[in-house]
N, C-alpha and C positions, 0 to 999 in steps of 0.2 A: 547581613549574613548571620546565621544562627549558629553560634559555637559556644561551648563551655569552656572553662579554664584549661580543661585537659584535652580539648579537641585539637586537631591538627595533625601533622606527620610526625611520626615517631621513628627514629632511625632503627632499622632492623625489624620493624613490625611486619607481620604477615599481611600481604595485600589482600584486601577484601574484594569480592566480585559483587557488584550491585546491579540488579536488574530494574529497569524502568519500564512503565507502560505509559504511553503518551498519546495525546490527541493533538492533531493540528489542522489548520486550514493552510494548505499549500499555495494558495493564490499568489502571495508575495515572494515566493521562494523559487529558486532554480533547482529544486528537487531536494533529495535527502543528502546526497554525497557532497563533501567539501569540493569546492572549485576555486581555489585561490581566495580572492577577497570578495567573491560573489556571495549574495545571501542564500545560504542554504540551511536547512534544519540542523544537519550535523554540526556545522560551524557555530551557530548560535547556542547549541546545547553544550558543546565542548567548551566554549568560552565562559558560559554561565557556570558549569561545573568547576572549571578551574578556578574561578573567583571564590567559590564556596570552599573547595578543599585546599586551595593554595598549592596546587600542583597541576602539571599538564596531564591530560587524560586523552585516551583514544576511545571514542564511543563506537560500539559495533551495533549496526541496526540489523533487524531481521530481513530487511529488504530495502532496495534503493528505489524509492518512489520518485517519479519524474517530476518535472517542473509542473506546477499547478495542480498536482494530485494530492489528495487529503488522506488523513489517517484517523480512524476511530480508536484503534488499539495497536499502534505500533510498538514493537518491543525492542529494546536496546540494552546493552550491558557495558560496563566499564569497570576497570580495576583501580583501586585506590588504597593508599595508606592512611587516609583520614579515619578518625574515629568518630566522626559525626554519625549519630544514629540515623538510620534510613528514614525515619518519620520526619527528622529535622532537615534532611536533605530535600525531601519533597517540599516542605514549606519554604525552605530557603531558596530553592530553585524557581519555584513558582512566583516568588517575590521579585525575581530577576527577569524572568522571561516575558516576551511580548504577549500581548492579548490574544494572538492567534496560535500559540503553542501553550499546552499545559501538561504537566506530569500528573498522571492520575494515580499511579502506584509507584512505590519504591520498596525493595527488599533485598536483603543479603541472600545470595544464592550459592550453591556449591562451586567449587573451583572449576569444574568441568563444564559448567553451563555456558553456552555461547548462543546468543539470540538468533543467529542465522543457522548455524550448523546443528543446533540441538532441536530445531523446528521439525515437526512431523508433517504439518500442512499449513497452508495459508488460505485465508478467504478474502476475496474482493467483492465489493459492491458497486454496481454502476447505476446512476440515476438518470432517467430520460424524462423530461418534461414534454409530454405529447399533447400539445395544445394549440389552438388557432392563433394565440397571441403569446409573446414572450413574457417572462416574469423578471422584472429587475432585481427582486430579492433572491431569486434562484440562479442568476447568471453565472455565479461562480461555484454552483454546487449541482448542476445538471445540464445535460445536452438538450438544447431546445429543438424539437422536431415538429414542424407544423403539419406535415401530412399524416393522415391516419395510418396506424400501424396495426397489422393483423397479428395480435398476440398469440392466437392459436398456432399460427404457422411458425412463429418464432420459437414457441415452446417445443414444437416438433423438432426444429432444427437443432436447438441447443442440447436436446436429449441425446443426439447422435454423437455428441462430444465426450460423453461420459466414458470412463474406462482409460486404458493405457494405449496411447496413440503417439505417432510422430506428428508434432504440430508445427512442422516447418512452414506450412501455409499461413500460420499465424504468428510467425516470428518476425520481428523487424529486419529489414534488409541490412546486410553488413554485420550482423551479430556473429561473434567468434566462438559461440558455445560448441562443445564437442558434440553434443547430442541433443536433438529437439524432442526426444521422448519424454513425455510427462504423463502422469495419471490424474485425471480429473475425477475427484471423489463424488462431487456434487455439483449440479448446474441447474439453476432454477430461474424462471422469469415470472413476475407477477404484476398485477396492477395494484400498487399501493394505495392510490386515491384514483379518482376519475381522470386525472391528468398526469399522474406520475407512475412511470413503469420502472421497476427495479429488476436488475439482473445480478444474481449472486453465483459466484464460482468459487469452489474450493478445490485445491489441487495439492499435490506433494512438491510442486515447485512451479514457477512460471518463467516464460521466456520473455525477452524485452518487448513491450507493447502487446503481449499476448491477449490480455483481457480486452484491450482497447480494439485490437483487430477483430477479435470474436464479436464484440459488440457492434463494430461498424458492419460487419458481414451480416449479422441478425437484422439490423436496421434495413439494409438493402433487401434482404429476403422479405422482411415484414412490409415493405413499402412497395415491392415489386410483384412480377408475375410468376416468378420461379416457385416451385414447390419447396418444402422444407427439405426434401431428399437431396437437393443440390449441396447441402452441407457435407454430405458423405463424399461426394465427388471432390469437393474443395479439399477436404481433409486428406483424401487418398492421393491427390495431385502433388502434395509436398512441394508447392510452389506459391510463394507469397503473391505472385501476380494473379493467382486464381481466386483469392479471398477479396473481401470488400475493403472499403476505406478504413483508415484508423480513426476511431472516435476521438474527440477532443479530451484533454486531460481532466477537465474541471468536474466531470460527472463521476470520476473514479475515487473510490475509498478503499484503503486498506482496513478490512473489517475486523479480522481476528487472526492471530497466530497461535496454533495449537502445538503443545509440547508432550 
């Protein structure tokens, strides 16, 4: 623990608002959100922060990634009475955290900042290994698809999702959200390498499993006989049963949160 002689909690001190930017491999975790004693990203981080600051904290994340989902730039914030400088918090926390979680940035931010409610948009990246044979080294970071995928057809389909729409067809069954209307700002698909396809989606908000359901639908379009125009019909149906399968979690990365 990195602390100076004046560090710690001072009675009556104004509570600081600390912003974290972190990266993690979600393979070993049951997602972001605390779930009792189950291993989650939030639980590990809150316990580590409490050890450093010597006070209980509640960590707010920009979004709740599912079990097995990764993050390149997850954003979170917490309030503390500790006087430990932000740079020292970064070093101290990284000395405690396991190898699959790292804090990339720490900074003091305005009282009004909230990692979730202050966000203007989020970007997700999905990786597909489109190869005749699987890769042991990518088994936790990509969805292995053996059959050949028609990238041009998939690109035409994903372009139809841009703009403001009701995305009920891509929302996980049983979701209790009041509205499924979201705005997709950017949706792109490209061949990163000869065997790796990446799908990037930026929106003002996401529904549960929305990106994974979009990816599963795109893969079915790319591997099947339907034209890319079927995506328009799926979107307009507002019926989860009309869309494709849910892509597995390991290919999904929270890429960026914009404020």
